[in-house]
N, C-alpha and C positions, 0 to 999 in steps of 0.2 A: 548699754546705751543706745535708747529706740530712735532711730530718723529722725522723730517728728523733733525728739530735742535737740538733733541738728540743724532747726531754723534760724539761729542766734550765732555770734560771734564766739562766745561761750562753750555754745552745746555745737558749735563747730570744730572744735577746739580740744573738748574734754571727746568726743564720737573721733577725732583720729588719733588722739593721747589713747584711748582704751583700743584701736584699735591696733595700734603699734606696740602695745606691750602685748597684743594676741600674737602679734607677730613674732615677736623676738622670743616667745614663750614656745612657739613652734620651731622656729629654727633652734632655740639651743638646746631642746629633746630631736633634732636633727644632726645639727654637729657631735649628739652625746652618741646617737647609734652609727653614724661615721667613723667616730675615733676607733669606736669598740672592732670598726672592723678592717679598721685600717694599720697598716705594720707604723713601726718606731716613727720611720721618716716621713711618713703618710703626717701621722698626727704632729708632727714638728712643722712641717711647711703647714696643715690647716691651722694651726695654731697662729704663726704666724703671718699667714695671710686674713685673719681675723681680728688680730691685733691694728694692721694696718686697715683695716676698714674700720674699727671703729676711733684713728687718725682722726682719718679723711672725715667719717661724717663729723667728727667734734670739730672738724674746724670748715666742714660744707655748710652744716646743716643749721650753722647760727646766721648764714647766708640771705637769705629767707627773710628770716628777721629784717637786715637789714638795709633791702631792695626793697623790703615794702614800710621803710619807716615812717611813724607817723597815723600810718591806716592801719587796717585791722586784719586784713591781711596777709600779712609778716608773718601774725603769730598765730595763724589756724596752718599757713604752710609749716611753718619749725616744727609746729604739733606731729606734723604727717613726718617729716623726715626723719627716716632711719638704716 
């Protein structure tokens, strides 16, 4: 998605979503690499940490939409929340 397409709310949401997907892919590759280099205990701790983050994000990210309910910024911030 180009910067020019991020001039509207829909474009901003699309851009933020694409960026979030790109960061997620990078993080996944980094986690796989880190796990491969860790002893079992470290892998278990990393897995638990990531699960805690997923739970936090699932609960915290919708907050942005709620804070800006009725406005267009909530959707943009929610799409950018990872």
